[in-house]
C-alpha positions in Angstrom: 5.3 -82.8 5.0 2.7 -81.9 2.6 -0.9 -83.1 2.0 -2.3 -83.8 -1.8 -3.2 -80.1 -2.1 0.4 -79.0 -1.1 -0.8 -77.7 2.4 1.7 -78.0 5.0 0.8 -80.4 7.6 4.1 -80.6 9.6 7.5 -79.1 9.9 10.3 -80.8 11.9 14.1 -80.9 12.3 16.4 -83.9 12.2 20.2 -84.4 12.8 19.6 -87.9 11.1 17.4 -87.7 8.1 17.3 -90.9 7.2 16.3 -92.2 10.8 13.6 -89.7 11.2 12.0 -90.5 7.8 12.3 -94.3 8.2 10.8 -93.9 11.7 7.6 -92.3 10.1 7.8 -95.1 7.3 7.1 -97.9 9.9 3.5 -99.2 9.8 2.9 -99.8 13.2 3.9 -98.1 16.6 2.9 -94.5 16.1 0.5 -92.6 18.4 -3.0 -91.7 16.9 -1.8 -88.2 16.0 1.4 -89.3 14.1 -0.7 -91.9 12.3 -3.0 -89.6 11.3 -0.4 -87.1 10.2 1.3 -89.9 8.0 -2.0 -91.0 6.3 -2.7 -87.4 5.1 1.1 -86.8 3.9 1.6 -87.0 0.0 5.0 -85.5 -0.3 7.7 -84.1 1.6 10.1 -81.2 1.3 13.6 -80.9 2.6 15.8 -78.1 3.4 19.4 -78.3 4.6 21.2 -76.0 7.0 24.9 -75.6 8.0 24.1 -76.3 11.7 21.7 -77.7 14.1 21.1 -74.3 15.6 20.1 -72.9 12.3 17.8 -75.8 11.8 16.2 -75.2 15.3 15.7 -71.5 14.3 14.4 -72.2 10.6 11.9 -74.8 11.9 10.4 -72.3 14.4 10.2 -69.6 11.9 8.4 -71.8 9.4 6.1 -72.9 12.0 5.0 -69.5 12.8 4.8 -68.6 9.3 3.1 -71.6 7.9 0.8 -72.7 10.9 1.0 -76.6 10.2 -1.9 -78.6 11.3 0.2 -81.2 13.4 2.8 -79.0 15.1 2.4 -77.1 18.6 1.5 -73.6 17.7 1.7 -70.5 19.8 -1.4 -68.7 18.9 -1.2 -65.3 21.0 2.2 -63.6 20.2 1.7 -60.0 21.1 4.6 -57.5 22.0 5.4 -56.8 25.6 5.1 -53.2 26.9 8.1 -51.7 28.7 9.0 -48.4 30.6 11.0 -45.9 28.6 13.0 -43.0 30.5 13.2 -40.8 27.5 16.5 -38.9 27.0 15.0 -36.5 24.1 14.3 -33.6 26.7 16.4 -31.9 29.4 13.8 -33.0 31.9 13.4 -36.6 31.2 9.8 -38.1 30.7 8.9 -41.6 32.2 6.4 -43.2 30.0 4.8 -46.8 28.6 6.4 -47.9 25.6 5.4 -50.8 23.2 7.3 -51.7 19.8 10.4 -50.9 18.4 12.9 -49.0 20.5 13.7 -46.1 18.3 13.4 -43.4 20.8 16.6 -42.3 22.6 16.5 -43.3 26.2 16.7 -46.4 28.6 14.2 -49.2 28.3 13.2 -51.3 31.3 11.1 -54.5 30.5 9.5 -56.6 29.3 6.4 -56.3 31.5 3.8 -58.9 31.2 0.9 -56.5 30.4 0.0 -52.7 30.3 -1.5 -53.1 33.8 1.9 -54.2 35.3 3.4 -51.1 33.5 0.8 -48.7 34.9 1.2 -50.0 38.3 5.0 -49.7 38.2 4.7 -46.1 36.9 2.3 -45.0 39.4 4.6 -46.3 42.0 7.5 -44.4 40.4 5.4 -41.4 40.2 4.8 -41.6 44.1 8.3 -41.9 45.1 10.4 -40.1 42.5 7.8 -37.4 41.4 8.6 -37.7 37.5 6.7 -36.1 34.7 4.6 -38.5 32.5 3.5 -35.6 30.1 4.2 -35.1 26.6 7.0 -33.0 25.5 4.3 -30.6 23.8 2.3 -30.5 27.0 5.4 -29.8 29.0 6.3 -26.8 26.7 2.8 -25.3 26.9 2.2 -25.2 30.7 2.3 -21.8 32.5 1.2 -23.3 35.8 1.5 -26.5 37.6 -1.1 -29.2 36.5 -3.0 -31.8 38.8 -0.1 -34.1 39.2 1.8 -31.5 41.1 -1.2 -30.7 43.3 -1.6 -34.4 44.4 2.4 -34.8 44.8 2.9 -37.1 41.7 5.2 -34.5 40.2 7.9 -31.8 40.8 6.5 -29.5 38.2 9.7 -28.9 36.2 7.5 -27.4 33.4 7.1 -24.2 35.6 10.7 -24.3 37.3 9.3 -25.8 40.6 12.6 -27.9 40.7 16.1 -27.4 39.2 17.5 -29.5 36.3 20.3 -30.8 38.6 17.7 -32.0 41.3 15.2 -33.3 38.7 18.1 -35.4 37.1 19.1 -36.9 40.5 15.5 -38.2 41.0 15.5 -39.5 37.4 18.8 -41.4 38.3 17.1 -42.7 41.5 14.2 -43.9 39.5 16.6 -46.0 36.9 18.1 -47.5 40.0 14.9 -48.5 41.3 14.2 -50.2 37.9 17.6 -51.8 38.1 16.7 -53.2 41.5 18.9 -51.1 43.7 15.9 -49.6 45.8 17.7 -50.5 49.2 20.7 -48.0 48.1 18.0 -45.5 47.3 16.4 -45.6 50.5 19.5 -45.4 52.5 20.5 -42.4 50.8 17.2 -40.8 51.3 17.4 -41.3 55.0 20.7 -39.8 55.0 19.4 -36.8 53.3 16.2 -36.4 55.5 18.5 -36.3 58.5 20.7 -33.5 57.1 17.6 -31.6 56.1 16.2 -32.0 59.6 19.6 -30.9 61.5 19.8 -27.8 59.1 16.0 -27.0 60.3 14.9 -27.6 56.7 11.7 -29.1 57.7 9.9 -28.7 54.5 12.5 -30.7 52.7 12.8 -33.2 55.3 9.1 -33.7 55.4 9.3 -34.3 51.5 12.1 -36.9 51.8 10.1 -38.7 54.7 7.1 -39.1 52.3 9.4 -40.5 49.5 10.8 -43.0 51.9 7.3 -44.0 53.1 6.1 -44.5 49.6 9.1 -46.5 48.8 8.6 -48.7 51.9 5.1 -49.3 50.9 6.2 -50.3 47.6 8.6 -52.9 48.9 5.9 -54.1 51.3 3.6 -54.8 48.6 6.1 -56.8 46.4 6.7 -59.7 49.0 6.5 -62.1 45.9 9.7 -60.7 44.6 12.6 -63.5 44.6 15.8 -62.6 46.3 18.1 -64.9 44.5 16.8 -64.5 40.8 17.9 -61.3 39.3 16.8 -61.9 35.6 14.8 -64.6 34.4 11.5 -65.9 32.8 9.7 -68.5 34.6 8.0 -71.0 32.1 5.4 -73.3 33.4 3.2 -75.9 31.5 0.3 -77.8 32.6 -1.4 -80.5 30.0 -5.2 -81.8 30.4 -7.3 -83.5 28.0 -5.5 -82.5 24.8 -5.3 -78.8 25.9 -2.2 -77.0 27.2 -1.6 -73.6 29.2 1.7 -72.1 29.7 2.4 -69.5 32.4 5.2 -67.1 31.7 6.5 -64.9 34.8 8.8 -62.4 34.0 11.5 -61.7 36.8 13.6 -58.5 36.2 16.2 -56.8 38.6 14.9 -59.1 41.2 11.2 -57.8 40.8 8.3 -59.8 39.4 7.0 -57.8 36.6 3.9 -59.7 36.1 2.7 -62.9 34.3 0.6 -64.0 31.2 -0.9 -67.2 30.3 -0.8 -68.8 26.8 -2.9 -71.8 25.3 -0.9 -73.2 22.5 -2.5 -75.5 20.1 -1.8 -79.1 20.8 -3.4 -82.5 20.5 -3.9 -85.7 22.2 -0.9 -87.9 22.9 1.7 -85.3 23.1 4.4 -84.9 26.0 5.4 -81.7 27.9 9.0 -81.9 26.5 7.6 -81.3 22.9 5.2 -78.8 23.8 7.7 -76.8 25.9 10.3 -76.9 23.6 8.2 -75.6 20.7 6.6 -73.0 22.9 10.1 -71.4 23.7 11.3 -71.4 20.3 8.3 -69.7 19.0 7.9 -67.3 21.8 11.6 -66.0 21.7 11.5 -65.4 17.8 11.3 -61.6 17.9 12.0 -61.2 21.5 15.1 -60.8 23.4 15.4 -63.7 25.8 16.6 -63.1 29.5 19.7 -64.5 30.9 18.1 -67.3 32.4 14.9 -69.5 31.7 13.5 -71.6 34.7 11.2 -74.4 33.4 8.7 -76.7 34.8 9.8 -79.6 32.7 12.9 -80.5 30.8 12.9 -80.1 26.9 14.2 -82.7 24.3 17.2 -80.3 23.2 18.1 -78.2 26.0 21.7 -77.5 24.9 20.6 -76.8 21.3 17.8 -74.4 22.4 20.5 -72.5 24.9 22.6 -72.2 21.7 19.9 -70.7 19.8 18.9 -68.4 22.2 22.4 -67.2 23.0 22.9 -66.6 19.3 19.9 -64.3 19.4 20.7 -62.4 22.2 24.6 -62.4 21.7 25.0 -63.7 25.0 24.8 -66.6 27.3 21.4 -67.9 28.0 20.8 -70.7 30.8 18.0 -73.2 30.8 17.3 -74.8 34.3 14.7 -77.1 35.6 15.1 -76.7 39.5 14.3 -79.4 42.0 14.5 -77.5 45.2 15.1 -74.0 46.5 13.4 -70.5 45.6 13.7 -71.3 42.0 11.5 -74.7 42.5 9.3 -72.5 44.6 8.8 -70.1 41.8 8.0 -73.0 39.2 5.6 -74.3 41.6 3.6 -71.1 41.7 3.6 -70.7 38.0 2.4 -74.4 37.6 -0.4 -73.7 39.8 -1.4 -70.7 38.0 -1.2 -72.7 34.8 -3.5 -75.5 36.0 -6.1 -73.0 37.5 -5.9 -70.7 34.3 -6.6 -74.0 32.1 -9.4 -75.0 34.3 -11.0 -71.4 33.9 -10.5 -71.7 30.2 -11.9 -74.9 29.8 -15.1 -74.0 31.6 -15.6 -70.7 29.6 -15.0 -72.9 26.2 -18.0 -75.3 27.5 -20.0 -72.2 28.1 -19.1 -70.7 24.7 -19.8 -73.9 22.9 -23.4 -73.7 24.4 -24.1 -70.1 23.4 -22.9 -70.6 20.0 -25.2 -73.7 19.7 -28.0 -71.5 21.0 -27.1 -68.6 18.3 -27.5 -71.4 15.7 -30.8 -72.5 16.9 -32.0 -68.8 17.2 -31.0 -67.9 13.7 -31.9 -71.3 11.9 -28.3 -72.4 11.2 -27.4 -75.9 10.4 -24.6 -76.2 12.8 -22.9 -73.6 15.4 -21.0 -70.7 13.9 -17.1 -71.2 14.4 -16.5 -67.6 13.2 -18.9 -64.5 13.9 -18.1 -61.1 12.4 -19.8 -58.1 13.8 -19.6 -54.7 12.1 -20.0 -51.1 13.2 -19.6 -47.4 12.3 -18.4 -44.5 14.2 -18.2 -40.9 13.2 -19.3 -37.5 14.2 -21.4 -35.8 11.5 -19.6 -37.8 9.0 -16.0 -36.6 10.1 -13.2 -38.9 10.9 -15.4 -42.0 9.9 -14.3 -45.4 10.6 -15.7 -48.9 10.4 -14.7 -51.7 12.8 -15.0 -55.4 12.6 -14.9 -57.7 15.6 -14.6 -61.4 15.8 -15.8 -64.0 17.9 -15.6 -67.8 18.0 -15.5 -70.8 20.1 -12.7 -69.4 22.3 -14.3 -66.0 22.7 -13.3 -62.8 21.3 -10.5 -63.3 18.7 -8.8 -60.0 19.0 -6.0 -60.3 16.6 -8.7 -60.8 13.9 -10.2 -57.3 14.5 -10.1 -54.8 11.8 -10.5 -51.3 11.1 -11.6 -49.4 8.0 -10.7 -45.8 7.6 -13.8 -44.5 5.4 -12.5 -43.2 2.0 -15.5 -42.8 -0.1 -15.2 -39.0 -1.4 -18.9 -39.2 -2.8 -20.4 -40.4 0.6 -22.8 -38.1 2.2 -21.6 -37.1 5.7 -23.4 -39.5 8.2 -24.5 -41.9 5.4 -24.3 -45.2 7.5 -25.6 -47.3 4.8 -23.0 -46.1 2.4 -20.1 -46.5 5.1 -21.4 -50.0 5.8 -21.4 -50.7 2.0 -17.8 -49.6 1.8 -16.6 -51.6 4.5 -18.3 -55.0 3.5 -16.8 -54.5 -0.2 -13.6 -54.0 1.0 -13.7 -56.9 3.4 -15.2 -59.6 0.9 -13.0 -58.3 -2.1 -10.1 -59.1 0.1 -11.4 -62.5 1.3 -12.0 -63.6 -2.4 -8.4 -62.4 -3.4 -6.6 -64.1 -0.2 -8.9 -67.1 0.3 -11.0 -67.9 -2.5 -11.4 -71.5 -1.8 -12.3 -70.8 1.9 -9.8 -73.2 3.5 -7.8 -70.9 5.8 -10.5 -70.4 8.4 -10.8 -66.5 7.5 -14.4 -66.5 6.3 -17.3 -65.9 8.5 -20.1 -68.3 9.3 -22.4 -65.5 10.3 -22.5 -61.9 10.0 -24.0 -59.5 12.7 -24.8 -56.0 11.4 -25.6 -52.9 14.0 -29.1 -51.9 12.4 -32.3 -53.1 11.0 -33.8 -54.2 7.6 -32.4 -51.5 5.7 -28.9 -52.3 6.7 -29.5 -56.1 6.1 -31.0 -55.6 2.6 -27.8 -53.3 1.8 -25.4 -55.9 3.0 -27.5 -58.6 1.0 -27.0 -56.6 -2.1 -23.1 -56.4 -1.6 -23.1 -60.3 -0.9 -25.1 -61.0 -4.2 -22.5 -58.7 -6.3 -19.5 -60.7 -5.2 -21.5 -63.8 -5.5 -21.5 -64.8 -1.9 -25.0 -65.7 -1.0 -24.5 -68.7 1.5 -23.6 -66.7 4.8 -26.2 -65.8 7.1 -26.4 -62.1 8.3 -28.5 -60.6 11.1 -29.4 -57.3 11.8 -29.4 -56.3 15.4 -31.8 -53.3 16.0 -32.6 -51.5 19.1 -36.3 -52.3 19.2 -38.9 -50.6 20.9 -37.9 -47.5 22.8 -34.1 -48.4 21.9 -34.2 -50.4 25.0 -31.5 -52.7 25.9 -33.3 -56.2 26.2 -35.8 -55.6 23.4 -33.6 -55.8 20.5 -35.2 -57.1 17.3 -33.3 -59.5 14.8 -33.8 -58.9 11.0 -33.1 -61.4 8.5 -33.4 -61.3 4.5 -37.0 -62.1 3.6 -38.1 -62.9 6.9 -40.3 -61.0 9.6 -38.2 -59.6 12.5 -38.3 -61.2 15.8 -36.9 -60.9 19.4 -35.6 -63.4 21.9 -36.7 -63.5 25.6 -35.3 -60.7 27.9 -33.6 -63.5 30.2 -32.3 -65.7 27.2 -28.4 -66.1 27.5 -28.2 -65.8 23.7 -29.6 -62.6 23.7 -27.0 -61.3 26.6 -24.3 -62.9 24.3 -25.5 -60.8 21.2 -25.6 -57.8 23.1 -22.0 -58.3 24.2 -20.9 -58.8 20.8 -22.7 -55.7 19.5 -21.3 -53.6 22.6 -17.8 -55.0 21.7 -18.2 -53.8 18.2 -19.6 -50.5 19.2 -16.4 -50.2 21.7 -14.0 -51.0 19.2 -15.4 -48.7 16.4 -15.6 -45.7 19.0 -12.3 -46.2 20.1 -10.5 -46.5 16.6 -12.9 -43.2 15.9 -11.4 -41.3 18.8 -7.8 -42.3 18.0 -8.1 -41.2 14.3 -9.8 -38.0 15.8 -6.9 -37.4 18.3 -4.5 -38.0 15.6 -6.3 -35.4 13.4 -6.3 -32.8 15.8 -2.6 -33.1 16.6 -1.6 -33.0 13.1 0.1 -30.3 11.4 1.3 -29.6 7.7 5.1 -30.2 9.1 3.9 -34.0 9.2 3.8 -34.1 5.4 7.4 -32.5 4.7 10.0 -35.2 3.7 12.7 -35.6 6.1 11.0 -33.7 9.1 10.4 -36.4 11.8 9.3 -36.1 15.6 12.7 -34.4 16.7 12.8 -31.9 13.8 9.2 -31.2 14.0 9.6 -30.0 17.8 12.6 -27.9 17.0 10.7 -26.1 14.2 7.7 -25.8 16.6 9.9 -24.5 19.5 11.9 -21.9 17.1 8.6 -20.4 15.3 6.0 -21.0 17.7 3.4 -22.6 15.2 3.2 -24.6 11.9 1.8 -21.6 10.2 4.9 -19.6 11.1 7.1 -22.2 9.9 5.2 -22.2 6.6 5.7 -18.3 6.2 9.6 -18.5 7.3 12.0 -17.4 4.5 14.9 -19.6 4.0 17.5 -18.0 6.2 15.3 -18.1 9.2 14.9 -21.9 8.4 18.6 -22.5 8.3 19.0 -20.8 11.5 17.0 -23.5 13.6 19.2 -26.1 15.6 19.1 -29.6 13.8 17.7 -28.3 10.2 20.6 -28.5 7.7 20.5 -26.1 4.6 19.3 -28.9 2.4 16.4 -29.5 4.7 15.7 -26.1 5.2 15.3 -25.8 1.5 13.1 -28.9 1.4 10.8 -27.3 3.9 10.8 -23.8 2.2 10.2 -25.4 -1.3 7.2 -27.5 0.4 5.3 -24.5 1.3 6.3 -22.4 -1.5 5.7 -24.7 -4.4 4.8 -22.6 -7.5 5.8 -19.2 -6.1 9.3 -19.1 -7.2 
């Protein structure tokens, strides 16, 4: 359904199109939400598919892409971390992984958050003593690191454990991640008894400590279900036109964390519609588990199961339990959803008051729906980056954060004015290109700049150049003695002013500025760390991470690779004759 400006209002599927459209054509009997939608509709567009399953998948794809006003919309759709037992090295590394599964190894997940992964990795290190260092660090060690001293690693880097024994520990860790920890404990107990009988008391003590650590892990996991091996528990709570969905991840009979979501809904909408829309969008791009345990029945369970099965290439079951362990899991998830929504609504009310206070403090006609805060970070001009954070009615909008690698070759090192000009030029150039009519909610209602009158004047000049002069901007300066709480606020053509030290609006602006500072510094550090680890090999066509490691291991350094002759390059494992010539030509261009 489209409005008069051809903006998409609603996307829906129908087995019987005539009946669905005829229902909308009735003049009465609609909820307020549907009546508003119909009144705004000027035209309709129709797409046909071969099957209902295809229609369901297409519907959810279009909703995610177009974000129609009257559809239930999942707004937070981040990827989930997992644990990777890497097989790129003889001594496997265990680490956190997020993103595409390109690296060779075994993946275990998803986990609900980085914190859940870190807790599990911590447990694995205590019990199985596996390395978590990078391959480069591993190769460069000449003595054991701190992890070995605190009994979190067996130091395979310096030969403190054989490849065979380390492989056994890796296998045990994978069995644990597969939910087979009882088998491991029984085998470790037998090994401890054998070591003790053979008077290998030191080895027996090591095995005893591992058994204790494993027992401690199991005792702390009392919430783990016994009868559910692989499932996502999805529970919904609706209240006052708002919704919270809690998702608990159960894998290998272990609870791998939970995450709450707040899909965009409206009044007069039922649980079945919200939950079906959430499931369709949530698993777009994610592999569903073998079972979904739901708090409410959805409208088309068989169709959704078929769509998910087609995506996963195996059977996916949807259940709404009424009794037993699964019902208890759902009950706990519903309680979490209800409490999370109550906290969210309370925070939203507080945020609304703060935004109203910001409007009053800065003489705005209405509270800002979108505040953009800018900051720069660099060390004497090197690895300079700009950061933009965004806040609104629901707090920090982290999916709208942006980083800017400062590109200006003509900038003087440390020129904060010049850096800010480049960042704002790039920001508003893109806004004017992508949303010239300001209809997509991407334009700020208020700009906060880290700095005083000079920065504000520089930003005002940029805004005039782009013909954007109706967006308020405020410079936040440290004030007297650069003291937290004595900030001064600068606006174009007006005298600086300060807020009372105990004013909640002042604390709010301090939080915004500190978040921008944190984001800019974090981005700068990441850029600097990447630059430190960079080598000329990164720019050679056809040389990826594996071949780069092989070349460095063979020659010892990137400089040695650049000086190597062609025959030596061809002798490296994994480097073909053609690639050897490419590498040689890259470093010797113009010398032949």
